[in-house]
N, CA, C, O and the ligand as a Tripos MOL2 file, in Angstrom:
@<TRIPOS>MOLECULE
protein
  257   255    65     0     0
PROTEIN
NO_CHARGES

@<TRIPOS>ATOM
      1 N         144.0320  124.2530  142.8380 N.3       1 MET1
      2 CA        143.3220  124.0970  141.6650 C.3       1 MET1
      3 C         144.1190  123.5400  140.5970 C.2       1 MET1
      4 O         145.0460  124.1000  140.0130 O.2       1 MET1
      5 N         143.5850  122.1790  140.3680 N.am      2 THR2
      6 CA        144.4050  121.8370  139.2550 C.3       2 THR2
      7 C         143.1970  121.5920  138.0720 C.2       2 THR2
      8 O         143.4950  120.9860  137.0430 O.2       2 THR2
      9 N         142.0280  122.0250  138.2580 N.am      3 HIS3
     10 CA        141.1010  121.8560  137.1570 C.3       3 HIS3
     11 C         141.3580  122.7110  136.1900 C.2       3 HIS3
     12 O         141.4240  123.9360  136.2940 O.2       3 HIS3
     13 N         141.5540  121.8450  134.9280 N.am      4 THR4
     14 CA        141.6200  122.5890  133.5390 C.3       4 THR4
     15 C         140.7300  122.5090  132.4380 C.2       4 THR4
     16 O         140.3070  121.3860  132.1640 O.2       4 THR4
     17 N         140.4190  123.3210  131.8580 N.am      5 GLU5
     18 CA        139.4480  123.3460  130.8890 C.3       5 GLU5
     19 C         140.0430  123.3610  129.3570 C.2       5 GLU5
     20 O         140.8020  124.2270  128.9200 O.2       5 GLU5
     21 N         139.5780  122.3040  128.6820 N.am      6 THR6
     22 CA        140.1150  122.3460  127.2310 C.3       6 THR6
     23 C         139.0550  122.6320  126.4480 C.2       6 THR6
     24 O         137.9690  122.0890  126.6530 O.2       6 THR6
     25 N         139.2660  123.6240  125.3430 N.am      7 HIS7
     26 CA        138.3190  124.1800  124.3330 C.3       7 HIS7
     27 C         138.8050  123.2520  123.1430 C.2       7 HIS7
     28 O         140.0010  123.1090  122.8890 O.2       7 HIS7
     29 N         137.7650  122.6190  122.4170 N.am      8 PRO8
     30 CA        138.1820  122.2490  121.1360 C.3       8 PRO8
     31 C         138.5890  123.3740  120.2720 C.2       8 PRO8
     32 O         138.1050  124.4830  120.5000 O.2       8 PRO8
     33 N         139.4510  123.2040  119.2750 N.am      9 VAL9
     34 CA        139.8230  124.3960  118.5290 C.3       9 VAL9
     35 C         138.5330  124.8570  117.7140 C.2       9 VAL9
     36 O         138.3410  126.0520  117.4870 O.2       9 VAL9
     37 N         137.6930  123.9040  117.2990 N.am     10 ASP10
     38 CA        136.5270  124.2520  116.3180 C.3      10 ASP10
     39 C         135.6480  125.0610  117.2160 C.2      10 ASP10
     40 O         134.9470  125.8470  116.5770 O.2      10 ASP10
     41 N         135.4850  125.0980  118.4690 N.am     11 ALA11
     42 CA        134.5600  125.8690  119.1540 C.3      11 ALA11
     43 C         134.6120  127.3820  118.9420 C.2      11 ALA11
     44 O         133.6130  128.0930  119.0460 O.2      11 ALA11
     45 N         135.8100  127.8270  118.6450 N.am     12 THR12
     46 CA        135.8570  129.1440  118.1840 C.3      12 THR12
     47 C         135.5020  129.4220  116.9170 C.2      12 THR12
     48 O         135.4340  130.5800  116.5040 O.2      12 THR12
     49 N         135.2280  128.3080  116.1420 N.am     13 ARG13
     50 CA        134.4290  128.7950  114.6570 C.3      13 ARG13
     51 C         133.0870  128.7320  114.6500 C.2      13 ARG13
     52 O         132.3730  127.7410  114.8010 O.2      13 ARG13
     53 N         132.7870  129.8690  114.4620 N.am     14 THR14
     54 CA        131.1760  129.7970  114.4850 C.3      14 THR14
     55 C         130.4200  129.9460  112.9420 C.2      14 THR14
     56 O         129.2160  129.9130  112.6880 O.2      14 THR14
     57 N         131.4900  130.1080  112.0880 N.am     15 GLU15
     58 CA        130.9830  130.0500  110.7440 C.3      15 GLU15
     59 C         130.3630  128.6450  110.2420 C.2      15 GLU15
     60 O         131.0970  127.6650  110.3730 O.2      15 GLU15
     61 N         129.2670  128.4800  109.7600 N.am     16 ARG16
     62 CA        128.6570  127.4000  109.3790 C.3      16 ARG16
     63 C         128.7260  126.9930  107.8020 C.2      16 ARG16
     64 O         128.8280  125.8860  107.2740 O.2      16 ARG16
     65 N         128.6340  128.2840  107.2560 N.am     17 CYS17
     66 CA        128.7580  128.0280  105.6300 C.3      17 CYS17
     67 C         130.0790  128.7320  105.3080 C.2      17 CYS17
     68 O         130.3780  129.9070  105.5210 O.2      17 CYS17
     69 N         130.8600  127.6820  104.7040 N.am     18 PRO18
     70 CA        132.1620  128.1580  104.0020 C.3      18 PRO18
     71 C         131.7580  128.8960  102.9980 C.2      18 PRO18
     72 O         132.4630  129.8750  102.7530 O.2      18 PRO18
     73 N         130.8160  128.7170  102.3300 N.am     19 GLN19
     74 CA        130.4690  129.5130  101.2240 C.3      19 GLN19
     75 C         129.5460  130.5270  101.6000 C.2      19 GLN19
     76 O         128.4270  130.1970  101.9920 O.2      19 GLN19
     77 N         129.8730  131.7010  101.5300 N.am     20 ASN20
     78 CA        128.9860  132.9060  102.0120 C.3      20 ASN20
     79 C         128.3090  133.3550  100.6860 C.2      20 ASN20
     80 O         128.7390  134.2460   99.9550 O.2      20 ASN20
     81 N         127.1970  132.6190  100.4800 N.am     21 ARG21
     82 CA        126.5130  133.2220   99.0800 C.3      21 ARG21
     83 C         126.0100  134.3510   99.0650 C.2      21 ARG21
     84 O         125.4260  134.6050  100.1180 O.2      21 ARG21
     85 N         125.9800  135.2340   98.2330 N.am     22 PRO22
     86 CA        125.1020  136.3030   98.1500 C.3      22 PRO22
     87 C         123.7860  136.0210   97.8050 C.2      22 PRO22
     88 O         123.5870  135.0380   97.0910 O.2      22 PRO22
     89 N         122.8350  136.7090   98.1850 N.am     23 LYS23
     90 CA        121.6120  136.2880   97.8310 C.3      23 LYS23
     91 C         121.1250  136.7940   96.5860 C.2      23 LYS23
     92 O         121.3330  137.9700   96.2850 O.2      23 LYS23
     93 N         120.5000  136.0250   95.8380 N.am     24 GLY24
     94 CA        119.9680  136.3720   94.4820 C.3      24 GLY24
     95 C         121.0810  135.6430   93.3370 C.2      24 GLY24
     96 O         120.9530  135.7020   92.1140 O.2      24 GLY24
     97 N         122.0930  135.0100   94.0190 N.am     25 VAL25
     98 CA        123.0680  134.5460   92.9820 C.3      25 VAL25
     99 C         122.5050  132.9800   92.8330 C.2      25 VAL25
    100 O         122.0580  132.2630   93.7280 O.2      25 VAL25
    101 N         122.6550  132.7080   91.5450 N.am     26 LEU26
    102 CA        122.3280  131.2900   91.3270 C.3      26 LEU26
    103 C         123.4560  130.4830   90.9100 C.2      26 LEU26
    104 O         124.3430  131.0240   90.2500 O.2      26 LEU26
    105 N         123.5530  128.9400   91.2890 N.am     27 PHE27
    106 CA        124.5820  128.2490   90.8820 C.3      27 PHE27
    107 C         124.1110  126.9670   90.2250 C.2      27 PHE27
    108 O         123.1260  126.2740   90.4790 O.2      27 PHE27
    109 N         125.1570  126.8130   89.2260 N.am     28 CYS28
    110 CA        124.4790  125.5370   88.4780 C.3      28 CYS28
    111 C         125.1000  124.2460   89.1230 C.2      28 CYS28
    112 O         126.3130  124.0720   89.2410 O.2      28 CYS28
    113 N         124.1090  123.3380   89.5370 N.am     29 PRO29
    114 CA        124.6040  122.2140   90.2950 C.3      29 PRO29
    115 C         125.4850  121.1210   89.6090 C.2      29 PRO29
    116 O         125.9890  120.1750   90.2150 O.2      29 PRO29
    117 N         125.6320  121.4090   88.0250 N.am     30 THR30
    118 CA        126.2000  120.3710   87.1430 C.3      30 THR30
    119 C         127.7130  121.0970   87.0540 C.2      30 THR30
    120 O         128.6960  120.4820   87.4660 O.2      30 THR30
    121 N         127.8270  122.3950   86.5090 N.am     31 CYS31
    122 CA        129.2810  122.6550   85.9950 C.3      31 CYS31
    123 C         129.6460  123.8940   87.1710 C.2      31 CYS31
    124 O         130.7330  124.4570   87.0380 O.2      31 CYS31
    125 N         128.9400  124.2230   88.0650 N.am     32 GLY32
    126 CA        129.2870  125.1520   88.8670 C.3      32 GLY32
    127 C         129.3340  126.6620   88.5160 C.2      32 GLY32
    128 O         129.9550  127.4900   89.1820 O.2      32 GLY32
    129 N         128.5840  126.9440   87.3550 N.am     33 HIS33
    130 CA        128.5120  128.1930   86.8190 C.3      33 HIS33
    131 C         127.3710  129.1470   87.8470 C.2      33 HIS33
    132 O         126.2740  128.7870   88.2740 O.2      33 HIS33
    133 N         128.0600  130.4190   88.0380 N.am     34 GLU34
    134 CA        127.3180  130.9910   88.8690 C.3      34 GLU34
    135 C         126.9880  132.3410   88.3330 C.2      34 GLU34
    136 O         127.8530  132.8500   87.6200 O.2      34 GLU34
    137 N         125.7970  133.0740   88.5640 N.am     35 SER35
    138 CA        125.3960  134.1050   87.9580 C.3      35 SER35
    139 C         124.1500  134.5710   88.6630 C.2      35 SER35
    140 O         123.2230  133.7920   88.8850 O.2      35 SER35
    141 N         124.1220  136.0050   89.0600 N.am     36 PRO36
    142 CA        122.9700  136.4850   89.5650 C.3      36 PRO36
    143 C         121.4310  136.2500   88.9840 C.2      36 PRO36
    144 O         121.4510  135.9910   87.7810 O.2      36 PRO36
    145 N         120.4510  136.2740   89.4130 N.am     37 VAL37
    146 CA        119.1960  136.3840   88.9550 C.3      37 VAL37
    147 C         119.2050  137.3680   87.7760 C.2      37 VAL37
    148 O         119.5700  138.5080   88.0630 O.2      37 VAL37
    149 N         118.8970  137.1470   86.6100 N.am     38 GLY38
    150 CA        118.7100  138.1240   85.7230 C.3      38 GLY38
    151 C         120.0870  138.3480   85.0580 C.2      38 GLY38
    152 O         120.3260  139.3450   84.3780 O.2      38 GLY38
    153 N         120.8720  137.4760   85.2680 N.am     39 GLY39
    154 CA        122.3740  137.3280   84.7100 C.3      39 GLY39
    155 C         122.3610  136.6190   83.1150 C.2      39 GLY39
    156 O         121.7010  136.9750   82.1380 O.2      39 GLY39
    157 N         123.1110  135.7550   83.2130 N.am     40 ASP40
    158 CA        123.4170  135.2790   81.6840 C.3      40 ASP40
    159 C         122.7800  133.8810   81.6750 C.2      40 ASP40
    160 O         123.1760  133.1760   80.7470 O.2      40 ASP40
    161 N         121.9010  133.3350   82.4840 N.am     41 TRP41
    162 CA        121.0060  132.2680   82.4540 C.3      41 TRP41
    163 C         120.1180  132.5020   81.4420 C.2      41 TRP41
    164 O         119.5910  133.6010   81.2740 O.2      41 TRP41
    165 N         119.8670  131.3220   80.5950 N.am     42 HIS42
    166 CA        119.0540  131.2390   79.6120 C.3      42 HIS42
    167 C         117.4100  131.1750   80.4200 C.2      42 HIS42
    168 O         117.0970  130.5650   81.4420 O.2      42 HIS42
    169 N         116.7520  131.8510   79.7250 N.am     43 VAL43
    170 CA        115.4440  131.9670   80.4210 C.3      43 VAL43
    171 C         114.3510  131.4430   79.3420 C.2      43 VAL43
    172 O         114.2170  131.9440   78.2260 O.2      43 VAL43
    173 N         113.6290  130.4120   79.8210 N.am     44 ASP44
    174 CA        112.6180  129.6990   79.1230 C.3      44 ASP44
    175 C         111.3780  130.0250   79.9290 C.2      44 ASP44
    176 O         111.3350  129.9620   81.1580 O.2      44 ASP44
    177 N         110.2010  130.4380   79.0060 N.am     45 TRP45
    178 CA        108.7930  130.6480   79.6230 C.3      45 TRP45
    179 C         108.1600  129.4220   79.1550 C.2      45 TRP45
    180 O         108.1650  128.9870   78.0040 O.2      45 TRP45
    181 N         107.5880  128.8960   80.2370 N.am     46 ARG46
    182 CA        106.5970  127.7470   79.8220 C.3      46 ARG46
    183 C         105.2070  128.0420   80.7570 C.2      46 ARG46
    184 O         105.0130  127.7770   81.9440 O.2      46 ARG46
    185 N         104.2430  128.7460   79.6790 N.am     47 GLY47
    186 CA        102.9630  129.3350   80.4510 C.3      47 GLY47
    187 C         103.5390  130.3730   81.1740 C.2      47 GLY47
    188 O         104.2210  131.2390   80.6250 O.2      47 GLY47
    189 N         103.2480  130.3400   82.7080 N.am     48 ASP48
    190 CA        103.5480  131.2030   83.3970 C.3      48 ASP48
    191 C         104.8270  131.0030   84.4350 C.2      48 ASP48
    192 O         105.1060  131.6920   85.4170 O.2      48 ASP48
    193 N         105.5450  129.7950   83.8870 N.am     49 THR49
    194 CA        106.5830  129.3320   84.8190 C.3      49 THR49
    195 C         107.7590  129.7820   84.2400 C.2      49 THR49
    196 O         107.9360  129.5360   83.0470 O.2      49 THR49
    197 N         108.5050  130.3280   84.7970 N.am     50 ARG50
    198 CA        109.8530  130.6580   84.3920 C.3      50 ARG50
    199 C         110.9480  129.7870   84.6500 C.2      50 ARG50
    200 O         111.2610  129.5000   85.8060 O.2      50 ARG50
    201 N         111.6100  129.3050   83.5680 N.am     51 SER51
    202 CA        112.6700  128.1710   83.8000 C.3      51 SER51
    203 C         114.1820  128.7240   83.5700 C.2      51 SER51
    204 O         114.4100  129.3350   82.5260 O.2      51 SER51
    205 N         115.0360  128.5590   84.3510 N.am     52 LEU52
    206 CA        116.4770  129.0960   84.0210 C.3      52 LEU52
    207 C         117.3120  127.9800   83.7690 C.2      52 LEU52
    208 O         117.4480  127.0680   84.5850 O.2      52 LEU52
    209 N         117.9550  128.0260   82.5080 N.am     53 THR53
    210 CA        118.9830  126.9740   82.2430 C.3      53 THR53
    211 C         120.2510  127.5400   82.1830 C.2      53 THR53
    212 O         120.4430  128.7170   81.8800 O.2      53 THR53
    213 N         121.1760  126.6930   82.4780 N.am     54 CYS54
    214 CA        122.7190  126.9530   82.5190 C.3      54 CYS54
    215 C         123.1070  127.3500   81.0120 C.2      54 CYS54
    216 O         122.6690  126.6520   80.0980 O.2      54 CYS54
    217 N         123.9600  128.5140   80.7240 N.am     55 PRO55
    218 CA        124.2850  128.5780   79.3480 C.3      55 PRO55
    219 C         125.2910  127.9320   78.9840 C.2      55 PRO55
    220 O         125.5310  127.8030   77.7830 O.2      55 PRO55
    221 N         126.1310  127.3610   79.9950 N.am     56 GLU56
    222 CA        127.0950  126.4920   79.6530 C.3      56 GLU56
    223 C         126.7350  124.8920   79.2750 C.2      56 GLU56
    224 O         127.1740  124.3150   78.2790 O.2      56 GLU56
    225 N         125.8970  124.3350   80.2220 N.am     57 CYS57
    226 CA        125.9040  122.9440   80.1760 C.3      57 CYS57
    227 C         124.0730  122.5490   80.0760 C.2      57 CYS57
    228 O         123.5620  121.4310   80.0020 O.2      57 CYS57
    229 N         123.3900  123.9060   80.1070 N.am     58 ARG58
    230 CA        121.9820  123.5060   79.7060 C.3      58 ARG58
    231 C         121.2510  123.0750   80.9210 C.2      58 ARG58
    232 O         120.0210  123.0880   80.8660 O.2      58 ARG58
    233 N         121.7910  122.7250   81.9200 N.am     59 THR59
    234 CA        121.2070  122.1860   83.2270 C.3      59 THR59
    235 C         119.8470  123.0820   83.6050 C.2      59 THR59
    236 O         119.8610  124.3040   83.4520 O.2      59 THR59
    237 N         119.0610  122.6100   83.9440 N.am     60 LEU60
    238 CA        117.8880  123.3670   84.3270 C.3      60 LEU60
    239 C         118.2470  123.9180   85.9160 C.2      60 LEU60
    240 O         118.5930  123.1200   86.7870 O.2      60 LEU60
    241 N         118.1310  125.2450   86.1470 N.am     61 VAL61
    242 CA        118.3630  125.8480   87.6210 C.3      61 VAL61
    243 C         117.2830  126.3900   88.0130 C.2      61 VAL61
    244 O         116.5310  127.0600   87.3040 O.2      61 VAL61
    245 N         117.1250  126.1070   89.2900 N.am     62 SER62
    246 CA        115.8040  126.5710   89.8290 C.3      62 SER62
    247 C         116.2690  127.6820   90.5430 C.2      62 SER62
    248 O         117.2940  127.6340   91.2220 O.2      62 SER62
    249 N         115.3690  128.9700   90.3940 N.am     63 ASP63
    250 CA        115.6250  129.8710   91.2050 C.3      63 ASP63
    251 C         114.6310  130.2570   92.4990 C.2      63 ASP63
    252 O         114.5040  131.3920   92.9590 O.2      63 ASP63
    253 N         114.0560  129.2300   92.9060 N.am     64 ARG64
    254 CA        113.1140  129.0840   93.9780 C.3      64 ARG64
    255 C         113.6220  128.3780   95.2260 C.2      64 ARG64
    256 O         112.8740  128.2130   96.1900 O.2      64 ARG64
    257 ZN        126.0530  124.4180   84.1960 Zn       65 ZN65
@<TRIPOS>BOND
     1     1     2 1
     2     2     3 1
     3     3     4 2
     4     3     5 am
     5     5     6 1
     6     6     7 1
     7     7     8 2
     8     7     9 am
     9     9    10 1
    10    10    11 1
    11    11    12 2
    12    11    13 am
    13    13    14 1
    14    14    15 1
    15    15    16 2
    16    15    17 am
    17    17    18 1
    18    18    19 1
    19    19    20 2
    20    19    21 am
    21    21    22 1
    22    22    23 1
    23    23    24 2
    24    23    25 am
    25    25    26 1
    26    26    27 1
    27    27    28 2
    28    27    29 am
    29    29    30 1
    30    30    31 1
    31    31    32 2
    32    31    33 am
    33    33    34 1
    34    34    35 1
    35    35    36 2
    36    35    37 am
    37    37    38 1
    38    38    39 1
    39    39    40 2
    40    39    41 am
    41    41    42 1
    42    42    43 1
    43    43    44 2
    44    43    45 am
    45    45    46 1
    46    46    47 1
    47    47    48 2
    48    47    49 am
    49    49    50 1
    50    50    51 1
    51    51    52 2
    52    51    53 am
    53    53    54 1
    54    54    55 1
    55    55    56 2
    56    55    57 am
    57    57    58 1
    58    58    59 1
    59    59    60 2
    60    59    61 am
    61    61    62 1
    62    62    63 1
    63    63    64 2
    64    63    65 am
    65    65    66 1
    66    66    67 1
    67    67    68 2
    68    67    69 am
    69    69    70 1
    70    70    71 1
    71    71    72 2
    72    71    73 am
    73    73    74 1
    74    74    75 1
    75    75    76 2
    76    75    77 am
    77    77    78 1
    78    78    79 1
    79    79    80 2
    80    79    81 am
    81    81    82 1
    82    82    83 1
    83    83    84 2
    84    83    85 am
    85    85    86 1
    86    86    87 1
    87    87    88 2
    88    87    89 am
    89    89    90 1
    90    90    91 1
    91    91    92 2
    92    91    93 am
    93    93    94 1
    94    94    95 1
    95    95    96 2
    96    95    97 am
    97    97    98 1
    98    98    99 1
    99    99   100 2
   100    99   101 am
   101   101   102 1
   102   102   103 1
   103   103   104 2
   104   103   105 am
   105   105   106 1
   106   106   107 1
   107   107   108 2
   108   107   109 am
   109   109   110 1
   110   110   111 1
   111   111   112 2
   112   111   113 am
   113   113   114 1
   114   114   115 1
   115   115   116 2
   116   115   117 am
   117   117   118 1
   118   118   119 1
   119   119   120 2
   120   119   121 am
   121   121   122 1
   122   122   123 1
   123   123   124 2
   124   123   125 am
   125   125   126 1
   126   126   127 1
   127   127   128 2
   128   127   129 am
   129   129   130 1
   130   130   131 1
   131   131   132 2
   132   131   133 am
   133   133   134 1
   134   134   135 1
   135   135   136 2
   136   135   137 am
   137   137   138 1
   138   138   139 1
   139   139   140 2
   140   139   141 am
   141   141   142 1
   142   142   143 1
   143   143   144 2
   144   143   145 am
   145   145   146 1
   146   146   147 1
   147   147   148 2
   148   147   149 am
   149   149   150 1
   150   150   151 1
   151   151   152 2
   152   151   153 am
   153   153   154 1
   154   154   155 1
   155   155   156 2
   156   155   157 am
   157   157   158 1
   158   158   159 1
   159   159   160 2
   160   159   161 am
   161   161   162 1
   162   162   163 1
   163   163   164 2
   164   163   165 am
   165   165   166 1
   166   166   167 1
   167   167   168 2
   168   167   169 am
   169   169   170 1
   170   170   171 1
   171   171   172 2
   172   171   173 am
   173   173   174 1
   174   174   175 1
   175   175   176 2
   176   175   177 am
   177   177   178 1
   178   178   179 1
   179   179   180 2
   180   179   181 am
   181   181   182 1
   182   182   183 1
   183   183   184 2
   184   183   185 am
   185   185   186 1
   186   186   187 1
   187   187   188 2
   188   187   189 am
   189   189   190 1
   190   190   191 1
   191   191   192 2
   192   191   193 am
   193   193   194 1
   194   194   195 1
   195   195   196 2
   196   195   197 am
   197   197   198 1
   198   198   199 1
   199   199   200 2
   200   199   201 am
   201   201   202 1
   202   202   203 1
   203   203   204 2
   204   203   205 am
   205   205   206 1
   206   206   207 1
   207   207   208 2
   208   207   209 am
   209   209   210 1
   210   210   211 1
   211   211   212 2
   212   211   213 am
   213   213   214 1
   214   214   215 1
   215   215   216 2
   216   215   217 am
   217   217   218 1
   218   218   219 1
   219   219   220 2
   220   219   221 am
   221   221   222 1
   222   222   223 1
   223   223   224 2
   224   223   225 am
   225   225   226 1
   226   226   227 1
   227   227   228 2
   228   227   229 am
   229   229   230 1
   230   230   231 1
   231   231   232 2
   232   231   233 am
   233   233   234 1
   234   234   235 1
   235   235   236 2
   236   235   237 am
   237   237   238 1
   238   238   239 1
   239   239   240 2
   240   239   241 am
   241   241   242 1
   242   242   243 1
   243   243   244 2
   244   243   245 am
   245   245   246 1
   246   246   247 1
   247   247   248 2
   248   247   249 am
   249   249   250 1
   250   250   251 1
   251   251   252 2
   252   251   253 am
   253   253   254 1
   254   254   255 1
   255   255   256 2
@<TRIPOS>SUBSTRUCTURE
     1 MET1         2 RESIDUE 1 A MET
     2 THR2         6 RESIDUE 1 A THR
     3 HIS3        10 RESIDUE 1 A HIS
     4 THR4        14 RESIDUE 1 A THR
     5 GLU5        18 RESIDUE 1 A GLU
     6 THR6        22 RESIDUE 1 A THR
     7 HIS7        26 RESIDUE 1 A HIS
     8 PRO8        30 RESIDUE 1 A PRO
     9 VAL9        34 RESIDUE 1 A VAL
    10 ASP10       38 RESIDUE 1 A ASP
    11 ALA11       42 RESIDUE 1 A ALA
    12 THR12       46 RESIDUE 1 A THR
    13 ARG13       50 RESIDUE 1 A ARG
    14 THR14       54 RESIDUE 1 A THR
    15 GLU15       58 RESIDUE 1 A GLU
    16 ARG16       62 RESIDUE 1 A ARG
    17 CYS17       66 RESIDUE 1 A CYS
    18 PRO18       70 RESIDUE 1 A PRO
    19 GLN19       74 RESIDUE 1 A GLN
    20 ASN20       78 RESIDUE 1 A ASN
    21 ARG21       82 RESIDUE 1 A ARG
    22 PRO22       86 RESIDUE 1 A PRO
    23 LYS23       90 RESIDUE 1 A LYS
    24 GLY24       94 RESIDUE 1 A GLY
    25 VAL25       98 RESIDUE 1 A VAL
    26 LEU26      102 RESIDUE 1 A LEU
    27 PHE27      106 RESIDUE 1 A PHE
    28 CYS28      110 RESIDUE 1 A CYS
    29 PRO29      114 RESIDUE 1 A PRO
    30 THR30      118 RESIDUE 1 A THR
    31 CYS31      122 RESIDUE 1 A CYS
    32 GLY32      126 RESIDUE 1 A GLY
    33 HIS33      130 RESIDUE 1 A HIS
    34 GLU34      134 RESIDUE 1 A GLU
    35 SER35      138 RESIDUE 1 A SER
    36 PRO36      142 RESIDUE 1 A PRO
    37 VAL37      146 RESIDUE 1 A VAL
    38 GLY38      150 RESIDUE 1 A GLY
    39 GLY39      154 RESIDUE 1 A GLY
    40 ASP40      158 RESIDUE 1 A ASP
    41 TRP41      162 RESIDUE 1 A TRP
    42 HIS42      166 RESIDUE 1 A HIS
    43 VAL43      170 RESIDUE 1 A VAL
    44 ASP44      174 RESIDUE 1 A ASP
    45 TRP45      178 RESIDUE 1 A TRP
    46 ARG46      182 RESIDUE 1 A ARG
    47 GLY47      186 RESIDUE 1 A GLY
    48 ASP48      190 RESIDUE 1 A ASP
    49 THR49      194 RESIDUE 1 A THR
    50 ARG50      198 RESIDUE 1 A ARG
    51 SER51      202 RESIDUE 1 A SER
    52 LEU52      206 RESIDUE 1 A LEU
    53 THR53      210 RESIDUE 1 A THR
    54 CYS54      214 RESIDUE 1 A CYS
    55 PRO55      218 RESIDUE 1 A PRO
    56 GLU56      222 RESIDUE 1 A GLU
    57 CYS57      226 RESIDUE 1 A CYS
    58 ARG58      230 RESIDUE 1 A ARG
    59 THR59      234 RESIDUE 1 A THR
    60 LEU60      238 RESIDUE 1 A LEU
    61 VAL61      242 RESIDUE 1 A VAL
    62 SER62      246 RESIDUE 1 A SER
    63 ASP63      250 RESIDUE 1 A ASP
    64 ARG64      254 RESIDUE 1 A ARG
    65 ZN65       257 GROUP 0 **** ****
């Protein structure tokens, strides 16, 4: 029996998300600032809509 099987090295890797993001943590897409919901985000209420903005660069960050 000379049959040999080759397995790609990547086959052993099952992790798809290199960044394991805890639930409830928001990230600013612009500067990378991260903080949990209810953290140091600036909260603006516009009617019934809550808007979170980054305290560092003022980018609007969605929490939905
Ligand atoms: Zn930011």
